[in-house]
C-alpha positions in Angstrom: 5.9 -26.0 -10.1 4.5 -22.7 -8.8 1.1 -22.5 -7.1 -1.9 -20.8 -8.8 -1.1 -17.9 -6.4 2.5 -17.4 -7.6 2.0 -18.5 -11.2 1.5 -14.9 -12.2 4.2 -12.7 -10.5 3.1 -10.0 -8.1 3.2 -6.5 -9.4 6.2 -4.3 -8.5 5.8 -2.7 -5.1 5.4 0.8 -6.5 2.6 -0.4 -8.9 0.9 -2.2 -6.0 1.1 1.0 -3.8 -0.5 3.1 -6.6 -3.2 0.5 -7.2 -4.2 0.2 -3.6 -4.1 3.9 -2.9 -6.3 4.5 -5.9 -8.7 1.8 -4.7 -9.0 3.4 -1.3 -9.8 6.7 -3.0 -13.0 5.0 -4.3 -14.0 2.9 -1.3 -14.2 2.9 2.5 -15.3 0.1 4.7 -17.8 -0.4 7.5 -15.2 -0.3 10.2 -13.9 3.1 9.1 -17.4 4.6 8.8 -18.3 3.2 12.2 -15.2 4.7 13.7 -15.9 8.1 12.2 -19.5 8.1 13.4 -18.7 6.8 16.9 -15.7 9.2 17.5 -17.5 12.3 16.2 -15.0 12.5 13.3 -17.7 12.4 10.6 -16.6 14.6 7.7 -18.9 13.1 5.1 -22.6 12.6 4.5 -23.6 9.0 4.7 -26.4 8.0 2.3 -28.4 4.8 2.4 -29.5 4.5 -1.3 -32.0 1.7 -0.8 -35.8 2.3 -0.9 -37.6 3.9 2.1 -39.2 0.6 3.3 -35.8 -1.2 3.6 -34.3 1.9 5.2 -37.1 2.0 7.7 -36.5 -1.7 8.7 -32.8 -1.0 9.5 -30.1 1.3 8.5 -26.7 2.6 9.6 -27.3 5.1 12.5 -26.9 8.6 11.1 -27.4 7.6 7.5 -29.9 9.6 5.4 -32.1 7.8 3.0 -31.8 9.0 -0.6 -32.4 6.3 -3.3 -30.0 6.7 -6.2 -32.8 7.6 -8.6 -33.7 10.7 -6.6 -30.1 12.1 -6.6 -30.9 15.0 -8.9 -28.6 17.9 -9.2 -31.4 20.0 -7.6 -31.6 17.7 -4.6 -27.8 17.4 -4.2 -27.5 21.2 -4.2 -28.8 21.0 -0.6 -25.1 20.3 0.3 -22.2 22.5 -0.4 -19.9 21.7 -3.3 -17.0 19.6 -2.1 -19.1 17.6 0.4 -17.9 14.0 0.5 -20.7 11.5 0.2 -20.4 7.8 1.3 -23.0 5.6 -0.2 -24.2 2.1 0.7 -26.9 -0.4 -0.3 -27.8 -3.9 0.7 -24.4 -5.4 0.2 -22.0 -7.0 -2.3 -24.9 -8.6 -4.2 -26.5 -5.1 -4.9 -25.3 -2.5 -7.4 -27.4 0.4 -6.0 -24.4 2.0 -4.3 -22.4 1.7 -7.5 -25.2 3.4 -9.4 -25.4 6.2 -6.7 -21.7 6.7 -6.8 -21.7 7.0 -10.5 -24.6 9.5 -10.4 -22.8 11.6 -7.8 -19.5 11.5 -9.7 -21.2 12.6 -12.9 -22.5 15.5 -10.9 -19.0 16.4 -9.9 -19.5 15.3 -6.3 -16.8 13.6 -4.2 -18.0 10.1 -3.4 -16.9 6.8 -1.9 -18.7 3.5 -1.7 -18.9 1.8 1.7 -18.0 -1.8 0.7 -20.2 -4.5 2.3 -23.2 -2.3 2.7 -25.8 -3.5 5.2 -24.4 -7.0 5.0 -21.0 -5.8 5.9 -22.3 -3.6 8.8 -24.1 -6.7 10.2 -21.1 -8.9 9.8 -19.1 -6.4 11.9 -21.7 -6.7 14.6 -22.5 -3.0 14.6 -25.9 -1.7 15.8 -28.6 -0.5 13.4 -31.2 2.3 13.6 -34.8 1.8 12.6 -37.6 4.1 11.3 -37.9 6.6 8.5 -35.4 9.0 10.2 -32.2 8.2 12.0 -33.7 6.8 15.2 -33.6 4.2 17.8 -30.4 2.1 17.7 -30.7 -1.6 18.1 -28.2 -4.5 18.2 -27.8 -6.7 15.1 -29.5 -9.7 16.7 -32.7 -7.8 17.7 
C-alpha cells in the first residue's frame, strides 16, 4: 500500500521543471534578498508594503515603505519602466504583499514577492533597521 506521499504519482520531470521555474518567476526568498543586499548586487527595489508605524518598528534594511494602497501609477512613475520590485509584508499570514504584487502587475511592473516577509527575515536571523527611513540596523533579538 503506497504512502499518502506516493499515492498520487509525481509529475514528469519536465513538468516539474516548468512548474518550479514558473514559481521562481513570481517569488524570491529572504536569503536571496539578503544576499543581494549584502553583496551590493541589488538590482531591484525592495518595498515594505505594511503601514508606516509597523515599518518604523522594524523593516528589512534598505527597504522603502510604500503601502500597497498608495501604489498609484503616478507614484510608481518615479521608477523607470522595467524596474523590478520585490514586495513583502508581515509574513505568511498576511496578504498585503500579494495585494501589492497584484497592483504592480496590473500596472505592467515586474514584481516578485519575498516569501516569508518579516517573519521569514526574523527566522533567518537577519538584522532589521528601524525608523521611518532606512536607518540603524539592529539584531533580531534586540
